[in-house]
N, C-alpha and C positions, 0 to 999 in steps of 0.2 A: 679235340681227336687223341689222344694219351700213347697211341700205337705209336703215329707217326711221329708226334713229338720224338719218345722213346729213338725211334730209329734214325731218325735224324741225330739225335744227342751219341747214338752210338757209334755212328758213323763218323761225324765233325763235332768231338768235345768240345764246348763251346771256351775258350780263355776268354778272363771278367772281364773286356774291352768289348768283348763282342760279345753279350748275352743280347745288349738289345738289337742288334742286326739277326743275331739267330732268332729270337721271337719274331720280328718282324717277318723271316723269310718263312718260319713256319706258318703264322697269320698266311702269307701269300699263297702260298704251297695248298694251304687245308680248304681255301679258296678254291683252289684250281682243281683239288680234287670234288668237290661241288656240283663245278661245272659241268666238270669231263663227265659227273652220275647224272645229269640231270642230261646231257644230250644221248648218253646210252637208254637210260629211262626212257627219253619219248622217240628212239628208234626203235624198239618195242612194243610200244606205242604204232608207232609205224608201223611197222612189220603186223598188226591184229588190225590196223583198219585196211592192210590191200588183202584180209582176207572176206574182208566183203558182210562183216557182223549185221545181221539186224537183233532190233529187239522183236521176238515172235510174239505176237499173238496167244493167251493162255489155250486159245481153242484150235490153234494151226496145225496140224498133226505133218506135215509137208517133211519131207526129207530136208529141205535146206532148212526147216525151221528148227528140227532135231540137230541141225550140227551146228547152229547158233544157240540151242540152249547148251550143249554140250563145250561150248568154246566160255560162256558165260559165268557155268557152273566151276568150271576151272580159275576164272578170274575171281568167282567168291571165294573158292579155298585156299587158291594158291596166294592170290593179289589181298584177300582181304583177312585167311587167315580162318575163314567162318565155315571149320571143317566138316563141324556136322549138318552142315547143308549138302542133301544127297540128290538133291531134286529141283530145277530151274522150271517155274512151272510157266514163267514166262508175263510179259505183259496183260496190264488188266487181270491177273488173278489176286483173289482177297491175299493178303497180308505178303505180297511177293515184295524179296527183296530187292532195294534199290542199289543198286553195282556201279555207282558215277565211280563212287570212292576209292571202291574196291578195284576197279581199275588203275588209278594211280597206284594203288598198291602192288598190283602185278608188275608194273614199269619197274619201280622202285624196291622191288621185293630183292635183289643182290645186295645192298646196297640199306635197306632199313628193315632192323628187326622185326620179324613177326606179331611180334605180341606189340609194339608197338602201333603197325597196323591193321591188327586185331582189334584193338582197345579205341584209336584215337583218330582213325582214317574212314572208321562206318559210316558217318554221317555229319554232317557242317557243321553243326554246335560241337562235336567233338572234336572235328580238326581244328577250329576255330580259337576253342580252350588251349590244344596242343602249341599249335602256331604260337602264341601268344603264352607259356610258361603256363597257363594257370591250372591248377587240377581240376578233375573231374571227380563229380559223384554220381555211381551210376546203381540204381536196385539197394543203395542204402552202403554200397562198399566206396571208399574214398579212393581215389587214383590220384599218385601223386604227380607232378610234373614241375619239377625243380630246375632253374636258370643256372647253367653251369657258374663257376667264380669267375669264369675269363670266355674272352670270346677265342675268334668270331661266334656268336650265336646265330640261331634263327632270325632270318626278316621275315617281317608281318609288317601289314599295309592295313590299315580301315579306313577303307572307299566309300563313298556312297553317290548320291544324285550329281553331287555340287563339285565331286573332283576332277582337276584338268590338269593335274602334274602326279607325279607319282615319288614318294620318298627314297626310292634306289630303282634301278635300269632294272626292268625286268631280263631276265635271260631263258633260256631254253631248259623247261625242268622245273621250272618254276609251278608254283600249285595254284592256281585261279577259281576260288570260290565264287557265285553269281546269282543272281537272285534280284524278283518286283521291289526289297525290303521288307517283306515280310515273311520271315522273321530279318532280323535289321543283317544276319550273318550269312545271309543268301540260302539258297533251296540246290544249289549242285555245285558239284567239284570237276573243275577240267586242267588239264594239261597242257604249259605252256606252249607253245611253237614259237611265237615272235611278236613283235610290239613294233606297231607304223604310230610311232609318236607322232608324228603332222595329224594323221586322222585319229589321233586317239582311241584305237582299235586293239585287242589282242587276238589274233590267231589262236586259235587254239586245238585239240585235242580230246576226245570226251568220249567216256563210255556212259550210255543209257542216256543219251543227248540227242539233239534234233541238229541233223545239218548234213554237210554233204558226205556220198559214200564216194568209192573209187570209183565207179561208173560213172560219176559227175549226178545221182539223182540224190535230192532231200529227199533223207527217212531218218526214223530214232532206229541208234544201235551205237554202233561205235564210229563216230565222224569225225571230220574236221568244221569247225566251224570261228563267228568271227565275234568278239563278245566286246561291248566298248564300254569306256573308259565315262562315267557321269550318263548324264540324261536318265528322262524318266518313261522313258518307252521298255518295254521287254526286261531280258534279264542280263542286267547290268553287274559289274565288276565290284563284288565286298568287301571282298579280304584275296591279298596279294600273299605267300607266304613261300621261303625260302627254308629248303633242308639244311641244317647247322652241321658244320663239321663232325660235331662230336654225336651225332646219327647216323652217321655212318658205319656200318659194322664190316668184320673182313681184313 
């Protein structure tokens, strides 16, 4: 995060003997910035969850269905940057947009650039590549994804049905990809609210997911859910990603 380093140096010019301490201070502050942004991102999603947004069936013409469609369209347009989409038709419509990644994009919109969210957060395949600094080819166009020369970098963990531990401690705002193993990188994108180490279960908030709404009912839409680490049943944790300090804008 060059803007942070420059600001630090401008305010506190380092003496040669303290260059190492300055670099360590910058790393700690950058990590704190990511943590703070993650908490604010999930606060945004909790506010959206409180709006009781369902994913309406495409043939549901009720006032509530139309209200929810408008919120989901904003998630696609603003969260995903897919501003050419002018109508969200609803669950079950042919070719309907999947918006789980865009929901996390909506949460992170103030801090992650729109061109990143538009290109890389639209699917599990793209997000998996982004999290691991791999380039992406879409319709013959190659999108570069270079790893910064110095860290801290994005954190990225590959997980599967045999996983019993994590290479780094999850924190609020991390992005979790879950699935049944086909494909291996997962089918669905979630935001992390917490992690129960004893139960090995993530608590999540998700768009276009199945879970619990603000009234305690189970339904599809913007929901709270639990996703296990390891196991052979249902959608389990497949990838855990943390936004890097260099990804933060503003």
